[in-house]
FIMARVEX-990240 format. One record per residue (C-alpha): residue number from 0; residue in one letter; z negated, x, y negated. Coordinates in pm, whole numbers. Layout:
BEGIN
{NUM 'A' {Z X Y}}
...
REM end
This chain:
BEGIN
{0 'M' {0 0 0}}
{1 'Y' {99 133 -342}}
{2 'T' {-18 56 -695}}
{3 'I' {233 126 -972}}
{4 'V' {202 145 -1350}}
{5 'V' {433 -88 -1540}}
{6 'K' {422 -86 -1922}}
{7 'G' {89 94 -1909}}
{8 'K' {-77 -152 -1670}}
{9 'P' {-146 -105 -1295}}
{10 'Q' {28 -358 -1071}}
{11 'G' {11 -416 -698}}
{12 'P' {-65 -322 -435}}
{13 'Y' {284 -328 -281}}
{14 'T' {426 -221 53}}
{15 'L' {715 25 81}}
{16 'E' {951 -262 155}}
{17 'E' {838 -444 -158}}
{18 'L' {881 -130 -367}}
{19 'K' {1235 -92 -236}}
{20 'K' {1326 -425 -397}}
{21 'M' {1166 -330 -730}}
{22 'E' {1296 -120 -1017}}
{23 'I' {1114 208 -955}}
{24 'F' {1206 520 -1150}}
{25 'P' {1139 887 -1062}}
{26 'D' {871 907 -1335}}
{27 'T' {700 577 -1247}}
{28 'F' {333 645 -1183}}
{29 'V' {225 551 -831}}
{30 'R' {-104 560 -647}}
{31 'K' {-188 497 -282}}
{32 'P' {-514 496 -81}}
{33 'G' {-666 842 -54}}
{34 'M' {-536 959 -393}}
{35 'D' {-780 1010 -682}}
{36 'D' {-506 1019 -944}}
{37 'Y' {-164 869 -1006}}
{38 'K' {145 1074 -928}}
{39 'E' {505 1031 -1035}}
{40 'A' {716 850 -774}}
{41 'H' {945 1149 -721}}
{42 'E' {645 1357 -610}}
{43 'L' {581 1142 -301}}
{44 'E' {799 1234 -4}}
{45 'E' {822 880 136}}
{46 'L' {933 743 -201}}
{47 'R' {1192 1018 -239}}
{48 'E' {1338 916 95}}
{49 'L' {1319 546 11}}
{50 'M' {1461 567 -342}}
{51 'G' {1684 872 -307}}
{52 'F' {1493 1073 -566}}
{53 'R' {1528 1450 -571}}
{54 'K' {1230 1672 -492}}
{55 'P' {1057 1771 -820}}
{56 'K' {1067 2132 -932}}
{57 'H' {762 2085 -1151}}
{58 'T' {543 1818 -1303}}
{59 'P' {553 1836 -1686}}
{60 'Q' {217 1668 -1745}}
{61 'Y' {42 1949 -1558}}
{62 'F' {156 2257 -1747}}
{63 'A' {-132 2471 -1874}}
{64 'S' {-201 2441 -2245}}
{65 'F' {-209 2733 -2489}}
{66 'D' {-588 2717 -2531}}
{67 'Q' {-642 2726 -2153}}
{68 'R' {-423 3034 -2123}}
{69 'L' {-595 3200 -2420}}
{70 'M' {-940 3136 -2275}}
{71 'A' {-833 3275 -1936}}
{72 'W' {-707 3591 -2111}}
{73 'A' {-1037 3624 -2303}}
{74 'I' {-1244 3589 -1983}}
{75 'D' {-1040 3855 -1800}}
{76 'F' {-1049 4090 -2099}}
{77 'F' {-1427 4049 -2129}}
{78 'I' {-1485 4120 -1759}}
{79 'I' {-1269 4434 -1757}}
{80 'T' {-1416 4561 -2086}}
{81 'L' {-1770 4499 -1961}}
{82 'V' {-1707 4699 -1642}}
{83 'Y' {-1566 4992 -1838}}
{84 'A' {-1849 4968 -2094}}
{85 'I' {-2107 5004 -1817}}
{86 'I' {-1921 5300 -1666}}
{87 'L' {-1883 5458 -2010}}
{88 'A' {-2253 5415 -2092}}
{89 'I' {-2353 5587 -1769}}
{90 'A' {-2102 5868 -1820}}
{91 'V' {-2195 5933 -2185}}
{92 'V' {-2558 5989 -2090}}
{93 'S' {-2458 6280 -1868}}
{94 'I' {-2214 6437 -2120}}
{95 'E' {-2369 6641 -2398}}
{96 'D' {-2054 6777 -2566}}
{97 'K' {-1943 6553 -2855}}
{98 'D' {-1571 6627 -2812}}
{99 'N' {-1586 6535 -2445}}
{100 'R' {-1759 6209 -2533}}
{101 'I' {-1486 6122 -2783}}
{102 'A' {-1217 6209 -2528}}
{103 'L' {-1388 5987 -2271}}
{104 'V' {-1406 5692 -2510}}
{105 'A' {-1037 5737 -2599}}
{106 'T' {-944 5746 -2231}}
{107 'V' {-1137 5427 -2160}}
{108 'C' {-964 5252 -2452}}
{109 'L' {-629 5338 -2292}}
{110 'L' {-740 5238 -1944}}
{111 'I' {-852 4887 -2041}}
{112 'P' {-503 4745 -2119}}
{113 'F' {-350 4936 -1825}}
{114 'T' {-615 4798 -1589}}
{115 'K' {-559 4446 -1720}}
{116 'F' {-185 4485 -1662}}
{117 'L' {-236 4588 -1299}}
{118 'Y' {-503 4321 -1253}}
{119 'N' {-263 4051 -1378}}
{120 'V' {18 4165 -1148}}
{121 'I' {-209 4175 -842}}
{122 'G' {-387 3849 -924}}
{123 'E' {-78 3644 -1008}}
{124 'S' {103 3751 -690}}
{125 'S' {-202 3690 -468}}
{126 'K' {-291 3373 -276}}
{127 'T' {-495 3245 -570}}
{128 'Q' {-191 3288 -799}}
{129 'G' {-408 3405 -1084}}
{130 'T' {-693 3619 -1211}}
{131 'V' {-1062 3529 -1231}}
{132 'G' {-1006 3396 -1582}}
{133 'K' {-721 3172 -1470}}
{134 'K' {-924 3057 -1171}}
{135 'M' {-1216 2961 -1397}}
{136 'M' {-976 2764 -1618}}
{137 'D' {-814 2599 -1312}}
{138 'I' {-470 2733 -1393}}
{139 'K' {-226 2945 -1193}}
{140 'V' {113 3115 -1218}}
{141 'T' {409 2979 -1022}}
{142 'G' {783 3027 -1009}}
{143 'D' {1016 2782 -1181}}
{144 'D' {1030 2595 -850}}
{145 'G' {652 2557 -837}}
{146 'A' {610 2810 -555}}
{147 'A' {393 3124 -553}}
{148 'I' {554 3432 -708}}
{149 'S' {615 3773 -556}}
{150 'T' {468 4103 -676}}
{151 'G' {808 4189 -825}}
{152 'T' {818 3869 -1030}}
{153 'A' {458 3921 -1145}}
{154 'L' {554 4275 -1251}}
{155 'V' {854 4147 -1449}}
{156 'R' {641 3876 -1612}}
{157 'N' {375 4119 -1729}}
{158 'L' {626 4382 -1844}}
{159 'A' {800 4108 -2043}}
{160 'K' {475 4057 -2234}}
{161 'I' {570 4374 -2420}}
{162 'V' {855 4173 -2573}}
{163 'S' {620 3884 -2654}}
{164 'N' {384 4128 -2829}}
{165 'M' {671 4291 -3020}}
{166 'T' {760 3955 -3176}}
{167 'L' {428 3954 -3365}}
{168 'G' {292 3670 -3156}}
{169 'F' {598 3445 -3162}}
{170 'G' {653 3517 -2792}}
{171 'Y' {326 3337 -2720}}
{172 'L' {377 3058 -2974}}
{173 'Y' {713 2995 -2809}}
{174 'C' {523 2777 -2560}}
{175 'F' {498 2508 -2829}}
{176 'L' {878 2492 -2856}}
{177 'N' {973 2404 -2497}}
{178 'K' {884 2120 -2263}}
{179 'K' {758 2350 -1986}}
{180 'Q' {517 2525 -2226}}
{181 'Q' {651 2865 -2126}}
{182 'C' {573 3170 -2336}}
{183 'L' {868 3402 -2396}}
{184 'H' {769 3628 -2106}}
{185 'D' {746 3325 -1876}}
{186 'S' {1096 3222 -1975}}
{187 'M' {1225 3575 -1912}}
{188 'A' {1061 3593 -1568}}
{189 'S' {1135 3227 -1475}}
{190 'T' {765 3153 -1425}}
{191 'L' {534 2866 -1515}}
{192 'V' {161 2842 -1577}}
{193 'V' {28 2515 -1438}}
{194 'K' {-314 2355 -1428}}
{195 'D' {-486 2210 -1123}}
{196 'R' {-468 1836 -1084}}
{197 'L' {-628 1559 -883}}
{198 'L' {-433 1466 -570}}
REM end
């Protein structure tokens, strides 16, 4: 039995046979027993077979927002910086020479962005499809088809961030200019950042 949303109001429940006689569109919201949230009709396999809808590549209403992505970045940056700060504090205590201390601090400053780069590549291409920050914000990185990405794609995505940074931030604000909320580096790597949803 299926409940559908028509003009903003739930209607039903209906059987599959009843739905077949109705005017159902790919983006019609549908809910069936066992689901905690409505899904678009083209996301349900049985409705795709019944109505002839194509399998969705992505679900627009579940793309991660800019503030979610920014918060995930801040969490990851804080964790990495904190780890290095602890290591640096321990190391500085044992180093008496001032020049060596300065050199150590400079090295750590260079290692932080490099570590974050590697961390992003490894995290985004892992089973969790994201870093700790992304996991805490319930978002993950996928390909344009909604599937997990390879290490190579994660590498391209994070290298492309150099271009996004070179545009003085426009590469990140680009997410406000397209329906899939892709930053410039996402567009270049054919990736998406999506948020978890109720099923």
